C-alpha positions in Angstrom: 27.3 38.5 -28.6 24.8 38.5 -25.8 24.4 35.8 -23.0 21.0 34.4 -24.0 22.2 32.7 -27.1 20.5 30.1 -29.4 22.8 27.9 -31.5 21.4 25.6 -34.0 22.3 22.6 -36.2 20.6 22.3 -39.5 20.6 18.8 -40.9 17.2 17.7 -42.3 15.4 19.4 -39.5 16.4 22.4 -37.2 17.5 21.4 -33.7 17.7 24.2 -31.3 19.8 24.2 -28.0 19.8 26.9 -25.4 23.4 27.9 -24.5 23.5 29.0 -20.8 25.7 31.9 -20.0 26.7 33.6 -16.9 24.0 35.3 -14.7 24.0 37.9 -12.0 22.3 37.7 -8.6 22.5 39.8 -5.3 22.7 38.9 -1.6 19.9 40.5 0.3 21.2 40.9 3.8 19.2 42.7 6.4 21.4 43.5 9.4 20.2 47.1 9.5 17.4 49.1 11.1 16.6 51.5 8.2 15.9 49.2 5.1 12.9 49.5 3.0 9.9 47.0 3.2 10.5 43.6 1.6 7.7 44.5 -0.9 9.6 47.6 -1.9 12.9 45.6 -2.1 11.3 43.2 -4.6 10.1 46.1 -6.7 13.6 47.4 -6.6 15.1 44.1 -7.8 12.6 43.9 -10.7 13.3 47.5 -11.7 17.0 46.6 -12.0 16.5 43.5 -13.9 17.9 41.4 -11.1 16.3 38.0 -11.3 18.2 36.0 -8.8 18.4 36.8 -5.0 20.1 35.1 -2.0 18.8 35.5 1.5 20.3 34.5 4.8 17.2 32.9 6.4 13.6 32.1 5.5 11.9 35.3 6.7 8.1 34.9 5.9 7.7 38.5 5.0 10.5 38.3 2.4 9.4 35.0 0.9 5.8 36.3 0.7 7.0 39.5 -1.0 8.9 37.4 -3.6 5.8 35.3 -4.3 4.5 35.7 -7.8 7.7 37.4 -9.0 10.1 36.0 -11.6 13.0 36.3 -9.2 14.7 33.0 -8.4 15.5 32.6 -4.7 18.2 30.9 -2.6 17.3 30.5 1.1 19.5 29.6 4.0 19.4 27.2 6.9 21.3 29.0 9.5 24.4 27.7 11.1 22.6 27.6 14.5 20.1 25.0 13.2 22.8 22.7 11.7 22.8 20.5 14.8 19.1 19.8 14.8 19.0 19.3 11.0 22.0 16.9 11.2 20.7 14.9 14.2 17.0 14.7 13.4 15.6 13.8 9.9 12.1 14.9 11.2 13.4 18.3 12.1 14.8 18.7 8.6 11.6 17.6 7.1 9.5 20.0 9.3 12.0 22.9 8.4 11.6 22.1 4.7 7.9 22.0 4.9 7.6 25.2 6.9 10.2 27.3 5.1 10.3 26.0 1.6 7.3 23.9 0.5 4.9 26.4 2.1 6.0 29.0 -0.4 7.0 27.0 -3.5 6.3 27.3 -6.4 4.8 30.8 -6.1 8.1 31.8 -4.7 10.7 30.5 -7.0 13.0 28.9 -4.5 15.9 27.2 -6.5 18.4 26.2 -3.8 18.9 25.8 -0.1 22.2 26.9 1.4 22.8 24.8 4.4 24.8 26.9 6.7 27.2 29.6 5.6 31.0 29.4 5.7 30.7 26.6 8.3 34.5 25.9 8.5 35.1 29.3 10.0 32.2 29.1 12.4 33.6 29.5 16.0 31.0 26.9 17.2 32.7 24.1 15.3 29.8 22.9 13.3 31.9 21.3 10.6 31.1 17.7 11.4 27.4 18.5 11.2 27.5 19.9 7.7 27.1 16.9 5.4 24.7 15.0 7.5 22.5 18.2 7.7 22.7 18.5 3.9 21.7 15.0 3.4 18.6 15.2 5.7 17.5 18.5 4.0 17.7 16.7 0.6 15.9 13.7 1.8 13.2 16.0 3.1 13.0 17.5 -0.5 12.8 14.0 -1.9 9.9 13.1 0.4 8.0 16.2 -0.8 9.0 15.6 -4.4 10.8 18.9 -4.7 14.4 17.6 -5.2 14.4 17.9 -8.9 13.6 21.6 -8.7 15.5 22.6 -5.5 19.2 22.0 -5.0 21.1 21.7 -1.7 24.7 23.0 -1.1 26.6 25.1 1.3 28.8 28.2 0.8 32.6 27.9 1.5 35.0 30.6 2.2 38.3 30.6 0.4 39.9 29.9 3.8 38.8 26.4 3.3 41.8 26.1 0.8 45.2 25.0 2.0 46.9 26.4 -1.2 45.4 29.0 -3.5 48.4 30.3 -5.3 49.3 29.6 -7.9 45.9 28.5 -9.0 47.1 25.3 -10.4 48.2 24.2 -6.8 44.8 24.8 -5.4 44.0 22.3 -2.6 41.5 21.9 0.3 42.8 22.0 3.9 43.9 18.4 4.6 42.0 18.1 7.9 38.8 18.8 5.9 39.4 16.5 2.8 38.3 13.1 4.2 35.9 14.3 6.9 33.9 17.0 4.8 35.0 17.7 1.3 35.0 14.2 -0.2 31.6 13.2 1.2 30.1 16.7 0.4 31.4 16.7 -3.3 30.1 13.1 -3.6 26.7 14.3 -2.3 26.7 17.3 -4.8 27.5 14.9 -7.7 24.8 12.4 -6.7 22.2 15.1 -6.4 23.2 17.1 -9.4 24.0 20.1 -7.3 26.9 22.6 -7.3 29.6 23.9 -4.9 28.8 27.3 -3.4 31.9 29.6 -3.0 32.4 33.1 -1.4 35.3 34.8 -3.0 36.6 38.3 -2.2 39.6 39.6 -4.2 39.4 42.7 -2.0 40.7 40.8 1.1 43.6 39.4 -0.9 44.5 42.8 -2.4 44.2 44.6 0.9 46.7 42.3 2.5 49.1 42.2 -0.5 49.2 45.5 -2.2 53.0 45.1 -2.5 52.5 42.1 -5.0 48.9 42.5 -6.3 48.2 45.3 -8.7 44.9 47.2 -8.3 44.2 46.8 -12.0 44.5 43.1 -11.6 42.2 43.0 -8.7 39.7 45.3 -10.5 39.4 43.4 -13.9 41.2 46.4 -15.6 43.7 45.9 -18.4 47.0 44.6 -17.1 49.9 42.4 -18.4 48.4 39.2 -16.6 50.1 36.7 -14.3 51.3 33.5 -15.7 50.6 30.4 -13.6 53.9 28.5 -13.5 52.0 25.3 -12.9 49.8 25.1 -15.9 51.1 28.0 -18.1 47.8 29.9 -18.2 47.8 33.7 -18.0 45.4 35.3 -15.6 44.1 38.8 -16.0 42.0 39.0 -12.9 42.4 38.0 -9.3 38.8 36.8 -9.3 39.6 34.2 -12.0 42.7 33.0 -10.2 40.8 32.5 -7.0 38.0 30.5 -8.7 40.4 28.4 -10.6 42.2 27.6 -7.3 39.0 26.0 -6.2 38.5 24.2 -9.5 42.0 22.8 -9.1 41.3 21.7 -5.5 38.2 19.9 -6.8 40.0 18.3 -9.7 42.7 17.1 -7.3 40.0 15.1 -5.6 38.6 13.8 -9.0 35.5 15.9 -8.9 36.0 17.9 -12.2 32.3 17.3 -13.2 30.8 19.5 -10.4 29.7 23.0 -11.3 30.5 26.1 -9.0 28.3 29.1 -8.2 29.9 32.2 -6.6 27.5 33.0 -3.8 29.3 36.2 -2.5 31.7 38.5 -4.0 32.0 42.3 -3.8 34.0 45.3 -2.9 33.4 47.9 -0.2 32.7 51.6 -1.1 34.2 52.8 2.1 36.6 51.6 4.7 38.7 52.5 7.7 42.0 54.2 7.1 43.9 51.0 7.0 41.5 49.3 4.6 43.5 50.1 1.4 41.5 50.1 -1.7 38.0 50.5 -0.2 36.4 53.4 -2.3 33.3 54.2 -4.4 35.5 54.3 -7.6 37.0 50.9 -6.9 33.8 49.3 -5.8 32.2 50.5 -9.0 35.2 49.2 -11.1 35.1 45.8 -9.5 31.4 45.1 -9.5 30.8 46.8 -12.9 33.6 45.0 -14.6 32.6 41.8 -13.0 29.1 42.1 -14.4 30.6 42.7 -17.8 32.8 39.8 -17.4 30.1 37.4 -16.4 27.4 38.5 -18.8 29.8 38.4 -21.8 30.0 34.6 -21.3 32.8 32.3 -21.0 34.4 30.7 -17.8 37.8 30.9 -16.4 41.2 30.1 -18.0 41.1 26.7 -16.5 37.5 26.0 -17.4 36.8 28.3 -20.3 33.2 26.8 -20.9 32.1 27.1 -17.2 29.7 30.0 -17.4 29.4 31.2 -13.9 26.4 32.4 -11.9 27.7 35.2 -9.4 25.9 36.7 -6.5 27.1 40.4 -5.7 27.3 41.3 -2.0 25.3 43.1 -1.1 22.1 44.7 -2.0 22.2 47.5 0.7 24.7 49.0 3.1 23.9 47.5 6.4 24.3 49.8 9.4 24.2 47.2 12.1 26.9 45.0 11.0 29.9 44.8 13.4 33.5 45.0 12.5 35.5 47.4 10.3 33.8 50.2 8.3 33.9 48.2 5.2 31.5 45.6 6.6 28.8 48.2 6.6 29.6 49.5 3.1 29.3 46.7 0.5 26.0 47.7 -0.6 25.1 48.5 -4.2 22.2 50.7 -2.8 21.6 52.9 0.1 18.7 52.2 2.2 16.9 55.0 0.4 17.2 52.7 -2.8 19.5 55.2 -4.4 22.5 53.6 -6.1 25.9 54.0 -4.3 27.3 54.0 -7.7 25.9 53.5 -11.2 26.6 50.1 -12.7 24.4 47.9 -14.9 23.2 44.4 -14.0 21.8 43.1 -17.3 22.8 42.8 -20.9 20.5 45.7 -21.8 22.1 47.9 -19.1 25.5 47.0 -20.5 24.5 48.3 -23.9 23.8 51.8 -22.6 27.4 51.9 -21.1 29.3 50.9 -24.2 29.4 54.3 -25.8 30.1 56.5 -22.8 32.6 56.7 -20.0 31.7 55.4 -16.6 33.1 54.4 -13.3 33.0 50.8 -14.6 35.7 51.5 -17.2 38.0 54.3 -16.1 40.2 55.8 -18.8 43.4 55.1 -16.7 42.6 51.4 -16.1 40.9 48.9 -18.4 37.5 48.0 -19.6 36.6 49.8 -22.8 37.7 53.3 -23.4 36.0 55.5 -25.8 39.1 56.8 -27.4 42.0 54.2 -26.8 42.5 51.6 -29.7 43.4 48.2 -28.6 43.8 44.8 -30.5 43.7 41.2 -29.3 46.6 39.0 -30.4 47.8 35.4 -29.8 50.3 34.7 -27.0 53.0 32.9 -28.9 54.4 31.3 -25.5 51.0 29.6 -24.8 51.9 26.8 -27.2 50.3 25.4 -30.3 47.8 23.3 -28.5 46.3 26.2 -26.5 46.3 28.4 -29.5 44.4 25.8 -31.5 41.8 25.4 -28.7 41.3 29.1 -28.7 41.2 29.4 -32.6 38.6 26.6 -32.7 36.4 28.3 -30.1 36.7 31.8 -31.7 35.8 30.6 -35.2 33.1 28.2 -33.8 31.1 29.1 -30.7 32.6 32.4 -30.5 31.2 33.6 -33.8 34.4 35.4 -35.0 34.6 36.1 -38.8 37.2 33.6 -39.8 36.5 33.6 -43.6 39.6 35.6 -44.4 42.0 33.1 -43.0 40.6 30.1 -44.9 42.8 28.5 -47.6 42.9 30.8 -50.7 41.4 33.8 -48.9 43.0 37.1 -48.6 44.5 36.7 -45.0 45.4 33.0 -45.2 49.1 33.8 -45.4 51.2 33.6 -43.3 49.9 30.1 -42.8 50.8 29.8 -39.1 48.7 28.9 -36.1 49.8 32.0 -34.3 48.9 34.3 -37.2 45.6 32.7 -37.7 44.8 32.7 -34.0 45.7 36.4 -33.8 43.3 37.3 -36.6 40.4 35.1 -35.0 41.1 36.4 -31.5 41.0 40.0 -32.6 37.7 39.5 -34.7 36.1 38.0 -31.6 37.5 40.8 -29.3 36.2 43.6 -31.6 32.9 41.8 -32.0 32.5 41.7 -28.2 33.1 45.6 -28.1 36.6 45.2 -26.6 35.1 44.1 -23.3 37.3 43.3 -20.3 37.9 39.6 -20.3 37.1 39.0 -24.0 40.8 38.8 -25.0 41.9 35.8 -22.8 41.2 32.4 -24.4 42.6 30.5 -21.4 45.8 32.6 -21.5 46.3 32.2 -25.2 45.8 35.8 -26.0 46.5 39.3 -24.7 45.7 42.9 -25.5 48.0 45.3 -27.4 47.9 49.0 -28.1 49.8 48.9 -31.4 48.2 47.4 -34.6 49.4 43.8 -35.3 50.9 42.8 -38.6 49.5 39.9 -40.5 50.9 39.7 -44.0 48.9 42.2 -46.2 45.9 42.1 -43.8 44.8 45.1 -41.7 43.6 44.6 -38.1 41.2 47.3 -37.2 40.3 48.4 -33.6 36.6 48.5 -34.4 33.7 46.1 -35.3 35.3 44.7 -38.4 38.5 43.6 -40.0 39.5 44.1 -43.6 41.6 42.5 -46.1 44.7 44.0 -47.8 45.1 47.7 -47.6 
């Protein structure tokens, strides 16, 4: 089932609603002296089917190159300009006129990131953030662009006081009243979203003794049960994002969406940067793309389809710090791929019947030869199983006819048995993609065919009745 889905309800007339699914974007950083021209970069983005890009400034050459394309753009007001934007509404208006309105709508600017990871900025710009965001938004209102262009600010996971387990997620106490409550209220009032930069690589690198590589790379693994909410997590990425959702929920802001503005994995690192390799970068980014484009949210918010921006488009040779900082790129400056992964639904189809670095045989993803099934997790409880069953047989499009009363697979008539049948139908329909056997922790993958009365569970595209 693809991510551009149409569902319809037939009463006396047909009503069509577009169901938004996850989407993939890319960060276009330019701290390098060997990158192709902006015009060539736009051509590269279009050739790869990447229709969202985030830049870290408002460089005229870049914004002009994007003009007339179908690529949606997020621009950035740098941290260095937060003071002026916060203290002067006229500065904010002038900045928006010069850097946004002058290019819109030919350049499809959809969001403004006010600052970047402000809470870790050594110049202590935290107190300026929300006033700057408000002044930028007021400028958009004045120019009648506020309905089309949203305002937010990317936060790093270091803004969290607790991130493990996910259910205990909370923001740093000193930031709650001064920043997060007013910022989240602003996002709610303006219909915007929280921007989050999340890097499982950093957590894995620092905790290899307790975090498995398969868990960090979206490969098949036993999962980790959150003792606070009972949900089972099969990826570190999901756990990190749900920690942010939990922190928002603790402040009563469950209604605000989240966009992952940065995430990635380095293809090369220093000797002490454990896990930095081309193979692991390909696995992380490739499986993440599969995970996002297959639809569905996180265990805590299963319907929260995510927009995710991969970091970064190119390796950037002038970045300072460890070797990894210069090797997050999906492409070399020559425009050659560092490793071959798809970025679109169409690209994913080409990968489903052949082995690639995205789905290594020893890890997870989908193997050409290994047979797997998806079954209910009896420990999840009847309520979670029912929610998962309803989704699989409803929005998920699983074939559940065989478990209806009187049908061949109705018995045994238990919620766990019916959920297993439905979950497996959905899993096989999705091509056994990584992340498609989760259902908020109510399901898990097995390598032996499950038993369900006289019904046969197949590890393919269909399930059959009695043998």
